[in-house]
Structures are given as C-alpha cells and as structure tokens.
N, C-alpha and C positions, 0 to 999 in steps of 0.2 A: 786689720788682718795681720797677724804676726806669724808668718811662715816663710820658709825659704823656697825659692824656685829651684827645681832640679835642672841644672844647666849642664853644659858639655853635650856631646851628641847623645841623644836619648831616643831609643827605638822601643816603643811600648808594644807588648804582645796583647793578648786578649784582656780587655778591661772588664766588660760584662759579657755574659754569654752570647748575646746576639752578635757581638763583634768577633767572638771566637769562631763562630760558624764560618766566617769568611777568611779566617787565617791571616789577619792583618799583620804585616811585618812592622808597620810604623805609622804613627798618627801625627803627632807634633814633634818635629825635630827642632829643638831649641838650644840656644847657646848664648853665652855672653862674651862679647869681644873676642879675644884670642884664647879663650879657655881651651886647654888641651883636649883633643878628641879622645873619647873613651870607646870601649867596646860597645857592641850592639846592646848588651844587657846592662852595661854600666851607666851610672849617673854620677854627677858631681854637684854638690851643694854650692849655690852661688846666687847672686842677684836678689837681694832682699826686697820684699814687697810690702814693707810696713807703710809706705806712703799710700795715700788714697789713689785709686785708679784715676779719678778725675784730675789729679795733678800730673799725671804722666802724659808724655807726648807719644802718641801711638800713630804709626803710619801703616796703612794697608795698601799693598802694591798691586792687587788685582781686584776686579769687581766681585769675584767670588768671595774673597776674604772680606771685602767691604760689606757684603750681604750678611755674612756671619756676625760681623761686629755690630751691625744694626740689630740683629736678633738678640744679641747679648747686651744691648744697650750700652755699648762702649763709646766713649767720646774719641773722635779721631782728629788728628791734626793735618793729615794729608791723605789724598786718594789718587788713584791713577787716572790718566786720560783714557777715554774709551770712545771709539767710533760707533759702537753697536749698542751699548747699554747706558741707560740713564742711572746716575747714582740715586740712592734714597734721598728723599727731600731734606732730611736733617743734615746731609753731607754735601749738598749741591754747591754750596758757596765756599767750600774748603779749597785750599791751594792744591794744584795738580802737580804730581811728581814725575810725570812722564808715563810712557807705555809700560804695561806689566812686565814684558820680557826685557826691557832695558830702562829701568827708572833712572832719572837724572840724579846721579849721586851727589852732585854739587848742591842741588836743591834739598835732597834728603839730609845731607850732612849739615846744611845751614839751619835746618829746623831742630837740630840737636835732639833727635828722638830717643826716648827711653826704650821703645820697642818698635821693631819693624816686622810686619806679618806678611808672609808670602806663601804661595803654594809650593809644595815640596818638589814638584816637577821641575822647578827652576833653581834648585839648590846648587847645582854645579856651577851655574852662571853667577848667582847672586851671593852665595856665601862668602867668597873672597872679598867682594865689595863691602859687605857688611862688617867683615873682620877689619877691613882697612879703616873704617870710621869708628870702630870700637863701640858698637851699640849692641844691645840685646836684640835677638831676633828669634822668631819662631817660624818654622816651615810647616805648613799644615798639609796633612795627607788628604788631598781632594781628588784622589784617583778612584774613590769608591764612595758610595753613600754611607756605609758603615764607618769608613775612615773619616768622613766629614764629621759624623756625630761623635766619634771618639776625640777628634780634634776639638770640637766644641766643648766636650767634657773637660778636657785639659785646660783650654783657655779659661773656662769658668773658674778653675782652681787658681790659675795664674793671676787673673784680674778680679778676683772676688766676685764672681758671677755664678757661683755654684747653683743657686736657685733657678736662675734663668736657663742655665745649661741643662739642669735636671728636667725642667719642663719640656725642652726641645727633644731631649733624648727619649723621654717617655712617649712623646707624640710619635716619634719614629717607631718605637717598639710596638705600639698599638697598631699603627698603620701597617707595618710589615707582617705582623701576626695575622691581621685580617687579609692582607694581600696573599699570603701563602695559602690560607684556607681556600681562597678563590682559585688558586692555581692547581689545586689537587685534582688529579685525574686527567690533566691535559697532557697531550703527547708533545714532548720537547723536540723542536726542530733543530737541525744542525745549521749553524750560521757562520758565514764569512763576513767579517766586519772590515770595511775599507775606510780609512781616514785620508782624505784628500788635502793636498796643498797645491797651490798654483803650479802646474806643470808636472806633478808627480803624486804618488799615493803610496801608503804603507798599510800593512795589516795591523789592526788593533786587537790586542790580546785581552784576556780577562783582567790584566793588571792596569788597563786604561779605564777611564770613567765610562766611556761608551761601552766597552767590553763588560764592565761590571753591571751596567744597566741591562745588557743582553742576558747576563747570567741571572740577575734578579728576576727577570721576566720569564725565566725557564728555558732560554735558548742554550744550546750547547755549542760553544766556540770550536771551530774546526782546528784551531791552533791552541790546544790546552797545554798546561804545564810549562808555559814560557816564563822566563824570568823578567823580561823587558815588557814595557807597556806597548811599544810599537816595534814591528820587525819588518825588514825588507824580504819579500818572498817573490819568486818568479811565478808567473801565471800557470806554468806547467804543474808546479807543486800544488797550487790552489785547485787546479782541475782534478788532480788525483784525489783530493779530499771531498770533492763533489758535494758542496753544501746544499741543503734544502732551500735556503734563503740567502740572498746577498743584501746587506744593508750598506749604505754609503753616507758618509757625513764629511764635514769640512773642518779643518783646523782654523782657517781664516778665509776671507773673501769668498763666501759661500756661493754667490752667483757664478763667479768665474770657475770655481772648483766643480760645481755641478755641470756646467757646460763642458768642462774637461772630461768628466766621467761619461757624459752622454756621447762625446766624440770617441773616447776610448772604446766604449762598448759597441759603438757602431762600426769602427774601422779596424779594430783588432780582431781578426778572425777567430781567435781561440775562444772568445767569450761565448760564441754561439753553441759551443759544445758543452757548456755548463748546464746541468739539469735545472738550476734555478732560473737561468735565462730562458730555456725552452719552456718552462712552466710559468713564465712571467712572474717570478717571485723576486724581483729586484726592486729595492725601495730606497728612495732618498729620504734621509731623516731630517727633521727640522733642526736647523743650526742652533736656534735659541735653546733647544732642550738637550742637545747632544754635542756639547763642546768639550773642552779639554779638562774642565774642573767640575766637580760635583756642586750642584746648586739645589735650592729648595724647590725647584719645579720638577724634581724627579718623579712625583706621582703622575704628572702629565706625560713625561717621557715614557714611563712604564705603560700608561694607557695607550700611547701610540704604538709601542711594541706589542702589546696585547692584540691590537687590531691586526697588526702585520702577521704575528705568529699564529693566532687562533681565530681571527675573524674570517669572514667570507673573502675568498680570493678575488681580487679585482683584475680586470683585464688591463694589461699594459703596466708599465713602470709607474710607481707613485712618486 
C-alpha cells in the first residue's frame, strides 16, 4: 500500500451520511511524534505506510481499542491489563502494558511501537507521553457508536484494512436503518443520565457514550447542547428539569457505585421530589454495556434501553 498517513492533529467531520446525522466533531485524532499541531480542519502529510501492517508494532491501550483491532484483523504487540474484560483469544498471551488510564510508558517505549492506539477521552493525559517517546499514535473517538465506526473506517485506511472496515461500517448502517424503523411512532422520554464514581457522580451528556446510546434509543437528554461529555450539576438544577426517567451507570467499581447510588437516593431528601422517583422510573444500567467507550455490544445496550423507555413499567428500581 503506497500512501501517506495524514498526521498532525486531524478532526474529521462527516465522512458518510450516517455519521453526519450525529454531527461528529472528530473520529481518529492521529499524530506522529512531535508533529506541529494543526487547526481542526487542517492535516499534515507524514508517516509513510509502505511497510506491511504485519511488520508494524501496534499497541492498543484499552480493551475497546483491542476489540476494534480484532475486528480489523490487526496484529498487536501489546494490550492493556483489565480486571473486568478478557482479551480476545488471539491476544491473550501478549505482553501487558498497564491499565488503560495509565499505561506503563517504560514498557511501551521498550517495545518500540510504530503505532499506539487509545481512546480520545484520554488524549490530554496520554498525548504528551506518546510525544515523549516519539511514536505514531491515533486517538479513536469512542464517545459514540457512529464515532467508533468512523474511527474504524479511518483505521482501515491507515493499516490497509479497507475491506474489513467497509464490512463493519455496512453492518452498522443496515442495523441502524432497521433500528430507526422500529423506533418510529414511539414517544421519546426525557432522561437524566448519571455516571457514578466511588464517592461521587456526574451528569452524562449526549457527548458521552452512554449519552449517545440514550439518544440513539430515542431518549431526550435533559442536558442538551453541552460541549463536555460529563458535567457537574447540583440536584436542585436536576429537579428543575424533572426527567421522565433517571438512568445510572458506573465509570468503575460498579458494585460499589451502585451501592453509593442506592444510599444517595435513600438518604438525600431531594430525590423523593423527582417525578421519575415517584413513578419508580429509576434504573441501574448494566456496567458491561454502558461503560466509557463504545463497544460492539451496543445492540444489546439499545435493547436494554428500549425496555426501559418503552417496555412495561416495572415496580421498583431495576
């Protein structure tokens, strides 16, 4: 494959129509070493890809990026540690490079990677570290399902996997077209999305993965038009927006977080004034399906939201 990688900071707009619908601001943010940062629309030619992909040393630093690499049939040299997810069988015996949020850069550097692949949510933490070891890197937009597929499309170009990427993108297009047909005529509920961490919680907007799933399922986020994926909001402001439904999920340590949520809703008097609480429309989402990064189990996640939004109401919290 004789082409150049577009390097420097690159923010892609709509690639194909289905991605334009969701107004993606960026998909794969890729750069080589200390290449000077460009504008959002600008690109810079760099990083030749004449060598076969199989000869390149590629490291994936999150399990979500590992899953994408498997779908694209990419050989990996290193994968992250994970307490919650088993890596695909083909990657199980590979060296571990540390946790996704804080990879061991000594290990990463010692492997002399040609490319390091990470989720864009960690760009501010990881980009300086990748610059320091002067390696090519790509940050994938895993904050939405369309963003994931746009990233897949771009990785297909980078690593000579256009055919594999095209198959995956087409599968999503067909799925979502059919899914939208099934959603027609359903009344959209207003939804407050809470993302919990041990000891605290934040509001998830449409720019987060769980917020994107809520949007795809037809829910109306009570915090629209936000620029950040997560925001700190006081409960009085949440009450003013009075959502039909409250959904809760966890960033990490789901058992501890869900216990925290249960205690918070039990002891903080303000929650009893929410219509969603009065109507018993508070639901705990499955951690495996509603994490921080888009994954290929999004159809199951949407099915879970369908039941919450449009299925028969159940007594008590789920």
